TORMIDREN-987395 format. One record per residue (C-alpha): y, x, z; residue number from 1; chain; residue in three letters. Coordinates in Angstrom, 1 decimal. Example, Ala and Ser with C-alpha at 12.3 -4.5 7.8 and 13.67 -1.06 7.14 Angstrom:
REM residues 2
+--------+--------+--------+-----+----+-----+
|  north |   east |     up |   i | ch |  aa |
+--------+--------+--------+-----+----+-----+
|   -4.5 |   12.3 |    7.8 |   1 |  A | ala |
|   -1.1 |   13.7 |    7.1 |   2 |  A | ser |
+--------+--------+--------+-----+----+-----+
This chain:
REM residues 406
+--------+--------+--------+-----+----+-----+
|  north |   east |     up |   i | ch |  aa |
+--------+--------+--------+-----+----+-----+
|    2.2 |  168.9 |  -84.8 |   1 |  A | met |
|   -0.2 |  169.5 |  -82.0 |   2 |  A | ala |
|    2.1 |  169.3 |  -78.9 |   3 |  A | glu |
|    3.3 |  165.8 |  -80.3 |   4 |  A | tyr |
|    0.0 |  164.0 |  -81.1 |   5 |  A | phe |
|   -2.9 |  163.4 |  -79.2 |   6 |  A | gly |
|   -6.3 |  164.4 |  -80.0 |   7 |  A | ser |
|   -7.0 |  161.0 |  -81.2 |   8 |  A | asn |
|   -4.5 |  161.3 |  -83.7 |   9 |  A | ser |
|   -4.9 |  162.1 |  -87.5 |  10 |  A | arg |
|   -1.7 |  163.6 |  -89.4 |  11 |  A | ile |
|   -0.7 |  162.7 |  -93.0 |  12 |  A | ile |
|    0.9 |  165.5 |  -94.1 |  13 |  A | val |
|    3.3 |  164.7 |  -97.6 |  14 |  A | ser |
|    4.6 |  166.9 | -100.3 |  15 |  A | asn |
|    7.3 |  165.4 | -103.5 |  16 |  A | asp |
|    5.9 |  167.0 | -106.6 |  17 |  A | val |
|    8.1 |  167.5 | -109.5 |  18 |  A | asn |
|    9.2 |  169.8 | -112.5 |  19 |  A | gly |
|    7.2 |  168.3 | -115.2 |  20 |  A | gly |
|    3.3 |  167.7 | -115.9 |  21 |  A | lys |
|    1.3 |  168.8 | -112.9 |  22 |  A | pro |
|   -2.1 |  170.8 | -113.7 |  23 |  A | ser |
|   -5.1 |  170.9 | -111.8 |  24 |  A | val |
|   -4.3 |  174.2 | -110.9 |  25 |  A | glu |
|   -1.0 |  173.5 | -109.5 |  26 |  A | lys |
|   -2.1 |  170.5 | -107.4 |  27 |  A | leu |
|   -5.4 |  172.4 | -106.0 |  28 |  A | ala |
|   -2.9 |  175.6 | -105.1 |  29 |  A | asp |
|   -0.7 |  173.2 | -103.6 |  30 |  A | leu |
|   -3.2 |  171.3 | -101.5 |  31 |  A | ile |
|   -4.5 |  174.7 | -100.1 |  32 |  A | ala |
|   -1.4 |  175.3 |  -98.7 |  33 |  A | cys |
|   -1.1 |  172.0 |  -97.3 |  34 |  A | met |
|   -4.5 |  172.4 |  -95.6 |  35 |  A | gln |
|   -3.2 |  175.4 |  -93.6 |  36 |  A | ala |
|   -0.8 |  173.1 |  -92.1 |  37 |  A | thr |
|   -4.3 |  171.7 |  -90.1 |  38 |  A | arg |
|   -3.2 |  168.1 |  -92.1 |  39 |  A | ala |
|   -6.3 |  165.5 |  -91.5 |  40 |  A | asp |
|   -4.9 |  163.8 |  -94.6 |  41 |  A | val |
|   -2.9 |  165.1 |  -97.7 |  42 |  A | ile |
|   -0.7 |  163.1 |  -99.4 |  43 |  A | lys |
|    1.2 |  164.0 | -102.9 |  44 |  A | leu |
|    4.2 |  161.7 | -104.2 |  45 |  A | asp |
|    4.0 |  162.8 | -107.8 |  46 |  A | ile |
|    6.4 |  162.4 | -110.5 |  47 |  A | cys |
|    5.2 |  161.4 | -113.8 |  48 |  A | val |
|    6.4 |  160.5 | -117.5 |  49 |  A | asp |
|    3.4 |  159.6 | -119.4 |  50 |  A | tyr |
|    0.3 |  157.9 | -118.2 |  51 |  A | ile |
|   -1.3 |  161.1 | -119.7 |  52 |  A | thr |
|    0.0 |  163.0 | -116.7 |  53 |  A | asp |
|   -2.2 |  161.3 | -114.4 |  54 |  A | leu |
|   -5.4 |  163.1 | -115.6 |  55 |  A | ala |
|   -5.2 |  166.3 | -113.1 |  56 |  A | pro |
|   -4.6 |  163.5 | -110.5 |  57 |  A | ile |
|   -7.7 |  162.1 | -111.2 |  58 |  A | phe |
|   -9.4 |  165.6 | -111.6 |  59 |  A | thr |
|   -8.4 |  166.9 | -108.2 |  60 |  A | val |
|   -9.3 |  163.5 | -106.5 |  61 |  A | leu |
|  -12.9 |  164.1 | -107.4 |  62 |  A | thr |
|  -13.0 |  167.3 | -106.3 |  63 |  A | his |
|  -10.4 |  167.7 | -103.2 |  64 |  A | cys |
|  -12.7 |  168.6 |  -99.7 |  65 |  A | gln |
|  -10.3 |  166.8 |  -97.9 |  66 |  A | val |
|   -9.2 |  163.2 |  -97.6 |  67 |  A | pro |
|   -6.0 |  162.6 | -100.4 |  68 |  A | leu |
|   -3.6 |  160.2 | -101.1 |  69 |  A | ile |
|   -2.1 |  160.6 | -104.5 |  70 |  A | ala |
|    0.7 |  158.0 | -105.7 |  71 |  A | met |
|    2.5 |  158.8 | -109.1 |  72 |  A | ala |
|    5.8 |  157.1 | -109.0 |  73 |  A | val |
|    7.2 |  155.1 | -112.0 |  74 |  A | gly |
|    5.4 |  152.6 | -114.4 |  75 |  A | ser |
|    3.4 |  154.8 | -116.1 |  76 |  A | lys |
|    1.8 |  155.7 | -112.6 |  77 |  A | gly |
|    0.5 |  152.5 | -111.8 |  78 |  A | leu |
|   -3.1 |  153.2 | -112.2 |  79 |  A | ile |
|   -3.0 |  155.8 | -110.3 |  80 |  A | ser |
|   -2.8 |  153.3 | -107.6 |  81 |  A | gln |
|   -5.8 |  151.1 | -109.3 |  82 |  A | leu |
|   -8.5 |  153.7 | -110.0 |  83 |  A | leu |
|   -7.6 |  155.9 | -107.1 |  84 |  A | ala |
|  -10.8 |  154.1 | -105.2 |  85 |  A | pro |
|  -13.2 |  155.2 | -108.4 |  86 |  A | lys |
|  -12.1 |  158.9 | -108.0 |  87 |  A | phe |
|  -12.0 |  159.0 | -104.2 |  88 |  A | gly |
|   -8.8 |  158.5 | -103.1 |  89 |  A | gly |
|   -8.4 |  157.9 |  -99.6 |  90 |  A | phe |
|   -5.7 |  155.3 |  -99.3 |  91 |  A | leu |
|   -3.8 |  152.9 | -102.0 |  92 |  A | val |
|   -0.2 |  151.8 | -102.2 |  93 |  A | tyr |
|    1.0 |  148.4 | -102.7 |  94 |  A | gly |
|    4.2 |  146.0 | -102.4 |  95 |  A | ser |
|    4.2 |  143.4 | -100.2 |  96 |  A | leu |
|    6.7 |  141.2 | -102.4 |  97 |  A | gly |
|    9.6 |  140.1 | -103.4 |  98 |  A | gly |
|   11.0 |  142.9 | -106.5 |  99 |  A | lys |
|    8.1 |  144.5 | -108.2 | 100 |  A | pro |
|    8.1 |  148.2 | -107.0 | 101 |  A | val |
|    7.4 |  150.7 | -110.3 | 102 |  A | pro |
|    4.1 |  152.2 | -110.3 | 103 |  A | gly |
|    3.1 |  150.0 | -107.0 | 104 |  A | leu |
|    0.7 |  147.0 | -108.0 | 105 |  A | pro |
|    1.3 |  144.1 | -105.4 | 106 |  A | ser |
|   -0.8 |  143.6 | -102.1 | 107 |  A | leu |
|   -1.6 |  139.7 | -103.9 | 108 |  A | leu |
|   -3.0 |  141.4 | -107.2 | 109 |  A | ser |
|   -4.7 |  144.0 | -105.3 | 110 |  A | leu |
|   -6.7 |  141.3 | -103.1 | 111 |  A | arg |
|   -6.8 |  138.6 | -105.7 | 112 |  A | gln |
|   -7.0 |  140.0 | -109.1 | 113 |  A | ile |
|   -8.6 |  143.8 | -108.6 | 114 |  A | tyr |
|  -10.5 |  143.7 | -105.4 | 115 |  A | arg |
|  -10.7 |  147.2 | -104.8 | 116 |  A | leu |
|  -13.2 |  147.3 | -102.0 | 117 |  A | glu |
|  -15.8 |  146.5 | -104.7 | 118 |  A | tyr |
|  -15.1 |  149.9 | -107.0 | 119 |  A | met |
|  -17.0 |  152.8 | -106.3 | 120 |  A | asn |
|  -17.7 |  156.0 | -108.4 | 121 |  A | ala |
|  -19.7 |  153.9 | -111.2 | 122 |  A | asp |
|  -17.2 |  151.5 | -111.9 | 123 |  A | thr |
|  -16.5 |  151.5 | -115.9 | 124 |  A | lys |
|  -12.8 |  151.5 | -116.4 | 125 |  A | val |
|  -10.9 |  149.0 | -119.3 | 126 |  A | phe |
|   -7.6 |  148.5 | -120.0 | 127 |  A | gly |
|   -5.1 |  147.2 | -122.2 | 128 |  A | val |
|   -2.7 |  149.8 | -124.0 | 129 |  A | ile |
|    0.5 |  148.4 | -124.6 | 130 |  A | ser |
|    4.7 |  149.0 | -124.5 | 131 |  A | asn |
|    5.3 |  147.1 | -123.2 | 132 |  A | pro |
|    2.2 |  146.1 | -120.8 | 133 |  A | val |
|    4.1 |  143.8 | -117.8 | 134 |  A | ala |
|    3.4 |  140.8 | -119.7 | 135 |  A | his |
|   -0.4 |  141.3 | -120.5 | 136 |  A | ser |
|   -2.6 |  138.9 | -118.7 | 137 |  A | lys |
|   -5.6 |  140.3 | -119.5 | 138 |  A | gly |
|   -6.4 |  141.7 | -115.9 | 139 |  A | pro |
|   -6.0 |  138.0 | -114.3 | 140 |  A | ile |
|   -8.8 |  137.3 | -116.9 | 141 |  A | leu |
|  -11.2 |  140.0 | -117.2 | 142 |  A | his |
|  -11.5 |  141.1 | -113.7 | 143 |  A | asn |
|  -13.0 |  138.2 | -112.0 | 144 |  A | pro |
|  -14.7 |  137.5 | -114.9 | 145 |  A | ala |
|  -16.6 |  141.0 | -114.6 | 146 |  A | phe |
|  -17.2 |  140.0 | -110.9 | 147 |  A | arg |
|  -18.6 |  136.4 | -112.2 | 148 |  A | his |
|  -20.9 |  138.4 | -114.1 | 149 |  A | met |
|  -22.1 |  140.9 | -111.6 | 150 |  A | gly |
|  -20.4 |  143.6 | -114.1 | 151 |  A | tyr |
|  -19.4 |  146.8 | -112.7 | 152 |  A | asn |
|  -15.7 |  147.4 | -114.2 | 153 |  A | gly |
|  -12.4 |  146.7 | -113.8 | 154 |  A | ile |
|   -9.3 |  146.2 | -116.1 | 155 |  A | tyr |
|   -5.9 |  147.7 | -115.8 | 156 |  A | val |
|   -2.6 |  147.8 | -117.4 | 157 |  A | pro |
|   -1.9 |  150.9 | -119.4 | 158 |  A | met |
|    1.5 |  151.5 | -120.4 | 159 |  A | leu |
|    0.8 |  153.8 | -123.1 | 160 |  A | val |
|    3.8 |  155.8 | -125.5 | 161 |  A | asp |
|    1.2 |  157.7 | -127.4 | 162 |  A | asp |
|   -2.2 |  156.2 | -128.4 | 163 |  A | ile |
|   -3.6 |  159.3 | -129.9 | 164 |  A | glu |
|   -2.4 |  161.8 | -127.0 | 165 |  A | glu |
|   -4.0 |  158.8 | -125.1 | 166 |  A | phe |
|   -7.6 |  158.8 | -126.1 | 167 |  A | phe |
|   -7.4 |  162.7 | -126.3 | 168 |  A | glu |
|   -6.2 |  162.8 | -122.7 | 169 |  A | thr |
|   -9.2 |  160.0 | -121.5 | 170 |  A | tyr |
|  -12.2 |  161.0 | -123.4 | 171 |  A | ser |
|  -14.8 |  160.9 | -120.9 | 172 |  A | gly |
|  -17.4 |  157.8 | -120.4 | 173 |  A | ser |
|  -15.6 |  156.6 | -117.3 | 174 |  A | asp |
|  -13.2 |  155.3 | -120.1 | 175 |  A | phe |
|  -15.2 |  152.7 | -121.6 | 176 |  A | ala |
|  -13.3 |  150.3 | -123.7 | 177 |  A | gly |
|   -9.7 |  149.1 | -124.5 | 178 |  A | phe |
|   -7.5 |  146.1 | -125.6 | 179 |  A | ser |
|   -4.8 |  147.6 | -128.0 | 180 |  A | val |
|   -1.4 |  145.4 | -128.0 | 181 |  A | gly |
|    1.8 |  145.9 | -129.1 | 182 |  A | ile |
|    2.9 |  148.4 | -130.8 | 183 |  A | pro |
|   -0.7 |  150.3 | -131.2 | 184 |  A | his |
|   -2.7 |  148.3 | -133.3 | 185 |  A | lys |
|   -2.3 |  150.1 | -136.5 | 186 |  A | glu |
|   -2.0 |  153.6 | -134.9 | 187 |  A | ala |
|   -5.3 |  152.7 | -133.1 | 188 |  A | ala |
|   -7.2 |  152.6 | -136.6 | 189 |  A | val |
|   -6.6 |  156.9 | -136.1 | 190 |  A | arg |
|   -7.8 |  157.2 | -132.9 | 191 |  A | cys |
|  -11.7 |  155.7 | -133.8 | 192 |  A | cys |
|  -14.4 |  157.5 | -135.1 | 193 |  A | asp |
|  -15.9 |  154.5 | -136.6 | 194 |  A | glu |
|  -14.0 |  151.0 | -137.9 | 195 |  A | val |
|  -15.6 |  147.7 | -138.1 | 196 |  A | his |
|  -15.1 |  146.8 | -141.9 | 197 |  A | pro |
|  -13.2 |  143.8 | -140.9 | 198 |  A | leu |
|  -10.5 |  145.6 | -138.8 | 199 |  A | ala |
|  -10.5 |  148.5 | -141.5 | 200 |  A | lys |
|   -9.7 |  146.2 | -144.6 | 201 |  A | ser |
|   -7.0 |  144.4 | -142.2 | 202 |  A | ile |
|   -5.8 |  148.0 | -141.0 | 203 |  A | gly |
|   -5.3 |  147.1 | -137.5 | 204 |  A | ala |
|   -7.4 |  147.5 | -134.2 | 205 |  A | val |
|   -7.3 |  145.4 | -131.2 | 206 |  A | asn |
|  -10.4 |  146.5 | -129.5 | 207 |  A | thr |
|  -11.9 |  149.7 | -128.5 | 208 |  A | ile |
|  -15.2 |  150.5 | -127.2 | 209 |  A | val |
|  -16.6 |  153.8 | -126.5 | 210 |  A | arg |
|  -20.6 |  154.0 | -127.3 | 211 |  A | arg |
|  -22.4 |  155.3 | -124.6 | 212 |  A | pro |
|  -24.9 |  156.8 | -126.6 | 213 |  A | met |
|  -22.6 |  159.2 | -128.0 | 214 |  A | asp |
|  -19.3 |  158.7 | -126.7 | 215 |  A | gly |
|  -17.6 |  157.7 | -130.2 | 216 |  A | lys |
|  -15.1 |  155.1 | -130.3 | 217 |  A | leu |
|  -15.5 |  152.0 | -132.2 | 218 |  A | ile |
|  -12.8 |  150.0 | -133.1 | 219 |  A | gly |
|  -12.9 |  146.0 | -133.9 | 220 |  A | tyr |
|  -10.4 |  143.4 | -134.7 | 221 |  A | asn |
|  -10.8 |  140.0 | -132.6 | 222 |  A | thr |
|   -7.5 |  138.7 | -133.4 | 223 |  A | asp |
|   -8.1 |  137.8 | -136.5 | 224 |  A | cys |
|  -10.8 |  134.8 | -136.1 | 225 |  A | glu |
|   -9.4 |  134.2 | -132.5 | 226 |  A | ala |
|   -6.1 |  133.1 | -134.5 | 227 |  A | ser |
|   -7.4 |  131.7 | -137.4 | 228 |  A | ile |
|   -9.8 |  129.7 | -135.7 | 229 |  A | ser |
|   -7.4 |  128.7 | -133.0 | 230 |  A | ala |
|   -5.4 |  127.1 | -136.0 | 231 |  A | ile |
|   -8.5 |  125.6 | -137.8 | 232 |  A | glu |
|   -9.6 |  123.6 | -134.7 | 233 |  A | asp |
|   -6.2 |  122.0 | -134.1 | 234 |  A | ala |
|   -6.0 |  120.7 | -137.3 | 235 |  A | leu |
|   -9.3 |  119.1 | -137.2 | 236 |  A | arg |
|   -8.8 |  117.7 | -133.5 | 237 |  A | glu |
|   -5.8 |  116.2 | -135.2 | 238 |  A | arg |
|   -7.5 |  114.8 | -138.1 | 239 |  A | glu |
|  -10.3 |  113.6 | -136.1 | 240 |  A | val |
|   -7.4 |  111.5 | -133.7 | 241 |  A | ser |
|   -5.8 |  110.2 | -136.6 | 242 |  A | arg |
|   -8.2 |  109.3 | -139.0 | 243 |  A | asn |
|  -11.6 |  109.3 | -136.9 | 244 |  A | gly |
|  -13.3 |  112.1 | -139.4 | 245 |  A | thr |
|  -12.9 |  115.8 | -139.6 | 246 |  A | ser |
|  -11.9 |  117.7 | -142.9 | 247 |  A | his |
|  -15.4 |  118.3 | -143.7 | 248 |  A | gly |
|  -17.1 |  122.1 | -144.2 | 249 |  A | thr |
|  -14.1 |  123.4 | -145.7 | 250 |  A | ser |
|  -11.1 |  125.0 | -143.9 | 251 |  A | ser |
|   -8.0 |  122.9 | -143.2 | 252 |  A | pro |
|   -6.1 |  125.8 | -144.2 | 253 |  A | ile |
|   -7.2 |  126.4 | -147.6 | 254 |  A | ser |
|   -4.6 |  125.3 | -150.2 | 255 |  A | gly |
|   -1.7 |  125.4 | -147.6 | 256 |  A | arg |
|    1.5 |  127.6 | -147.6 | 257 |  A | ser |
|    0.7 |  130.2 | -144.6 | 258 |  A | phe |
|    4.2 |  131.1 | -143.5 | 259 |  A | val |
|    4.0 |  134.4 | -141.2 | 260 |  A | leu |
|    6.5 |  135.9 | -139.3 | 261 |  A | ile |
|    5.8 |  139.6 | -138.4 | 262 |  A | gly |
|    4.1 |  142.2 | -140.3 | 263 |  A | ala |
|    2.5 |  144.1 | -137.4 | 264 |  A | gly |
|   -1.3 |  144.6 | -136.2 | 265 |  A | gly |
|   -1.3 |  140.7 | -135.1 | 266 |  A | ala |
|    0.3 |  139.8 | -137.9 | 267 |  A | gly |
|   -2.0 |  141.6 | -140.7 | 268 |  A | arg |
|   -5.0 |  140.0 | -138.4 | 269 |  A | ala |
|   -3.3 |  136.6 | -139.6 | 270 |  A | met |
|   -2.7 |  137.2 | -142.8 | 271 |  A | ala |
|   -6.3 |  138.7 | -143.8 | 272 |  A | phe |
|   -7.7 |  135.7 | -142.1 | 273 |  A | gly |
|   -5.3 |  132.9 | -143.6 | 274 |  A | ala |
|   -6.1 |  134.3 | -147.0 | 275 |  A | lys |
|   -9.8 |  134.6 | -146.5 | 276 |  A | tyr |
|  -10.0 |  131.0 | -145.9 | 277 |  A | lys |
|   -8.0 |  130.4 | -149.4 | 278 |  A | gly |
|   -4.1 |  130.1 | -147.8 | 279 |  A | ala |
|   -1.3 |  131.3 | -149.8 | 280 |  A | arg |
|    1.0 |  133.9 | -147.8 | 281 |  A | ile |
|    4.3 |  134.1 | -147.5 | 282 |  A | val |
|    6.0 |  137.0 | -145.2 | 283 |  A | ile |
|    8.8 |  137.9 | -143.0 | 284 |  A | phe |
|    9.7 |  140.8 | -141.3 | 285 |  A | asn |
|   12.5 |  142.4 | -140.2 | 286 |  A | arg |
|   11.3 |  146.2 | -141.9 | 287 |  A | asn |
|   11.3 |  144.2 | -145.5 | 288 |  A | tyr |
|    9.1 |  147.1 | -146.7 | 289 |  A | glu |
|    6.4 |  146.3 | -144.5 | 290 |  A | arg |
|    6.5 |  142.4 | -145.5 | 291 |  A | ala |
|    6.2 |  143.5 | -149.3 | 292 |  A | lys |
|    3.6 |  146.2 | -148.4 | 293 |  A | ala |
|    1.2 |  143.2 | -146.4 | 294 |  A | leu |
|    1.9 |  140.8 | -149.1 | 295 |  A | ala |
|    0.7 |  142.9 | -151.9 | 296 |  A | asn |
|   -2.2 |  143.5 | -150.0 | 297 |  A | ala |
|   -3.2 |  139.8 | -149.5 | 298 |  A | val |
|   -1.6 |  138.7 | -152.8 | 299 |  A | ser |
|    1.8 |  137.2 | -151.1 | 300 |  A | gly |
|    5.0 |  136.9 | -151.2 | 301 |  A | glu |
|    7.5 |  138.5 | -148.8 | 302 |  A | ala |
|   11.2 |  137.6 | -148.2 | 303 |  A | phe |
|   13.8 |  139.2 | -146.0 | 304 |  A | pro |
|   13.8 |  137.9 | -142.6 | 305 |  A | tyr |
|   17.5 |  137.0 | -142.7 | 306 |  A | glu |
|   16.0 |  134.4 | -145.4 | 307 |  A | thr |
|   13.6 |  132.6 | -143.4 | 308 |  A | leu |
|   16.0 |  129.9 | -141.8 | 309 |  A | glu |
|   16.9 |  128.7 | -145.4 | 310 |  A | lys |
|   13.5 |  129.0 | -146.4 | 311 |  A | phe |
|   12.2 |  125.7 | -147.7 | 312 |  A | arg |
|    8.1 |  125.7 | -147.6 | 313 |  A | pro |
|    6.0 |  123.8 | -149.7 | 314 |  A | glu |
|    4.4 |  120.3 | -147.7 | 315 |  A | thr |
|    2.1 |  121.1 | -145.1 | 316 |  A | gly |
|    3.2 |  124.7 | -144.6 | 317 |  A | ala |
|    1.5 |  126.7 | -141.4 | 318 |  A | ile |
|    4.5 |  129.0 | -139.5 | 319 |  A | leu |
|    3.2 |  131.3 | -137.3 | 320 |  A | ala |
|    4.9 |  133.5 | -135.4 | 321 |  A | asn |
|    3.2 |  137.2 | -135.0 | 322 |  A | ser |
|    6.1 |  138.6 | -133.7 | 323 |  A | ser |
|    7.9 |  139.5 | -130.1 | 324 |  A | ala |
|   10.5 |  137.3 | -130.4 | 325 |  A | val |
|   10.4 |  134.6 | -127.5 | 326 |  A | gly |
|    8.5 |  137.0 | -125.0 | 327 |  A | met |
|    9.5 |  137.3 | -121.4 | 328 |  A | lys |
|   11.8 |  138.7 | -120.6 | 329 |  A | pro |
|   13.6 |  136.9 | -124.0 | 330 |  A | asn |
|   11.5 |  133.4 | -123.6 | 331 |  A | ser |
|   15.3 |  131.9 | -124.4 | 332 |  A | asp |
|   14.7 |  133.2 | -128.0 | 333 |  A | gln |
|   13.0 |  131.6 | -130.9 | 334 |  A | ser |
|   12.9 |  133.5 | -134.3 | 335 |  A | pro |
|   13.6 |  129.6 | -136.0 | 336 |  A | val |
|   15.8 |  126.9 | -135.2 | 337 |  A | ser |
|   14.9 |  123.9 | -133.9 | 338 |  A | lys |
|   15.9 |  122.0 | -137.4 | 339 |  A | glu |
|   14.0 |  124.4 | -139.6 | 340 |  A | ala |
|   11.1 |  123.6 | -137.9 | 341 |  A | leu |
|   11.0 |  120.4 | -139.4 | 342 |  A | arg |
|    9.9 |  121.3 | -142.8 | 343 |  A | ala |
|    6.5 |  122.4 | -141.2 | 344 |  A | tyr |
|    3.3 |  120.7 | -140.5 | 345 |  A | asp |
|    1.7 |  122.8 | -137.6 | 346 |  A | leu |
|    3.7 |  125.9 | -135.5 | 347 |  A | val |
|    1.2 |  128.6 | -134.2 | 348 |  A | phe |
|    3.0 |  131.2 | -131.7 | 349 |  A | asp |
|    1.0 |  134.2 | -130.9 | 350 |  A | ala |
|    3.1 |  134.9 | -128.3 | 351 |  A | val |
|    1.0 |  133.6 | -124.7 | 352 |  A | tyr |
|    4.1 |  135.0 | -122.2 | 353 |  A | thr |
|    5.7 |  132.1 | -121.3 | 354 |  A | pro |
|    2.3 |  129.6 | -122.0 | 355 |  A | arg |
|    5.0 |  127.2 | -124.3 | 356 |  A | ile |
|    7.4 |  129.9 | -126.1 | 357 |  A | thr |
|   10.7 |  127.7 | -127.1 | 358 |  A | arg |
|    9.6 |  128.1 | -130.7 | 359 |  A | leu |
|    6.5 |  125.8 | -129.5 | 360 |  A | leu |
|    8.6 |  123.5 | -127.4 | 361 |  A | lys |
|   11.0 |  122.9 | -129.7 | 362 |  A | glu |
|    8.0 |  122.4 | -132.6 | 363 |  A | ala |
|    6.7 |  119.4 | -130.4 | 364 |  A | ala |
|   10.2 |  117.7 | -130.0 | 365 |  A | glu |
|   10.9 |  117.6 | -133.8 | 366 |  A | val |
|    6.9 |  116.2 | -134.0 | 367 |  A | gly |
|    5.0 |  119.2 | -135.3 | 368 |  A | val |
|    1.6 |  120.1 | -134.0 | 369 |  A | thr |
|    2.1 |  123.0 | -131.9 | 370 |  A | ala |
|   -0.6 |  125.4 | -131.3 | 371 |  A | val |
|   -0.3 |  128.3 | -128.3 | 372 |  A | ser |
|   -1.2 |  131.7 | -128.2 | 373 |  A | gly |
|   -3.0 |  131.5 | -125.2 | 374 |  A | val |
|   -5.9 |  129.9 | -127.3 | 375 |  A | glu |
|   -5.9 |  132.9 | -129.2 | 376 |  A | met |
|   -5.6 |  135.1 | -126.5 | 377 |  A | phe |
|   -8.6 |  133.3 | -124.5 | 378 |  A | val |
|  -10.7 |  133.7 | -127.9 | 379 |  A | arg |
|  -10.4 |  137.0 | -128.6 | 380 |  A | gln |
|  -10.7 |  138.0 | -124.5 | 381 |  A | ala |
|  -14.1 |  136.1 | -124.7 | 382 |  A | leu |
|  -14.8 |  138.3 | -128.0 | 383 |  A | cys |
|  -13.9 |  141.4 | -126.2 | 384 |  A | gln |
|  -15.9 |  140.6 | -123.1 | 385 |  A | phe |
|  -18.8 |  140.8 | -124.8 | 386 |  A | arg |
|  -18.1 |  143.9 | -127.0 | 387 |  A | leu |
|  -17.2 |  145.6 | -123.5 | 388 |  A | phe |
|  -20.0 |  144.3 | -121.4 | 389 |  A | thr |
|  -22.7 |  144.2 | -124.3 | 390 |  A | gly |
|  -23.5 |  140.6 | -123.0 | 391 |  A | gly |
|  -22.7 |  137.1 | -122.9 | 392 |  A | ser |
|  -19.1 |  135.9 | -121.8 | 393 |  A | ala |
|  -18.4 |  133.3 | -119.0 | 394 |  A | pro |
|  -16.4 |  131.1 | -121.3 | 395 |  A | glu |
|  -16.4 |  127.9 | -118.8 | 396 |  A | asp |
|  -15.0 |  130.2 | -116.1 | 397 |  A | phe |
|  -12.8 |  132.2 | -118.3 | 398 |  A | met |
|  -11.1 |  128.9 | -119.6 | 399 |  A | arg |
|  -11.0 |  127.6 | -116.0 | 400 |  A | lys |
|   -9.1 |  130.7 | -114.8 | 401 |  A | leu |
|   -6.4 |  130.4 | -117.9 | 402 |  A | val |
|   -5.8 |  127.0 | -116.4 | 403 |  A | ile |
|   -5.4 |  127.7 | -113.0 | 404 |  A | glu |
|   -3.6 |  131.1 | -113.5 | 405 |  A | gln |
|   -1.2 |  130.9 | -117.0 | 406 |  A | phe |
+--------+--------+--------+-----+----+-----+
């Protein structure tokens, strides 16, 4: 190589690493062999099957004595780029635009959302654990909020298959807090050392914080209050606009029929929250046994999902969708026909991508009050931010971000 390059040139030697999960020993041996080429910089292109396969890469990045670039190929490898500067990576790859490249953040997101130039070895890692995860708007909200408050943290999407294996692998203090999304909210309870009483009664966790003093994982549920308060406030605001006065101190949900679609983690949070406020719970779910189990827990009723279309609720009923029906890329779908929506007084959709789902659009078209899942998302994110940082959340700033970005 010295024959072709001048003394001012620096040489990057690259190697493709295949053959299953890479171990620290295997990567270290490979790096030693590559150093023998007199490379100035070493680059490893690593094929990973699971996000947990990245842990050895972060270890090698931290201890490597020569400049190292490590790029994990595929959607499970995204955080290999987003967290590389924290662990000592020489440089980061990004895509220029157009069609997304699995495993590569866009250049726009690197510059505007993640701002990796602010990252260092002390940066705390937060993220959303979900599958799928590409739809999450959490990074758009939390990263600017961290910088706004001067907090040294980064929030990244984490495409996780096995949540228990994930927490067994990433057990260090660097990984400080997590949002938990579909389909892991119920399984997350088992991963926690301690669970807040509300989350324990619901049986679902959407927020996990690693306690600094002892490293234990503490589970919370911020979905419950976020979703129910969003519905309550919408009903109160409507009443004020119509009558010039609010419902008083009691919940406007009290005494109503609360028709819930979905019996997963978010659905459980809504069912328990609505029950606590005095509503009568009716549950529809594709897995009828899950619907019955949740209905029994909240003294409600359960019906097969196939009967939802013909179901006729009581006057003043609330319809709440906690399922993923209507989420991008399937935004043309709705769990209920437009005509059936006329029977409800208010429709809430926990899906927030797109902001106005087909369900909400059609509810508004037939004159029914429609409440977007964006409001639930913002409220639970504010609570998560406080749990993550131990400080206050910049509510005005975060709401402004939502208006601009969603």
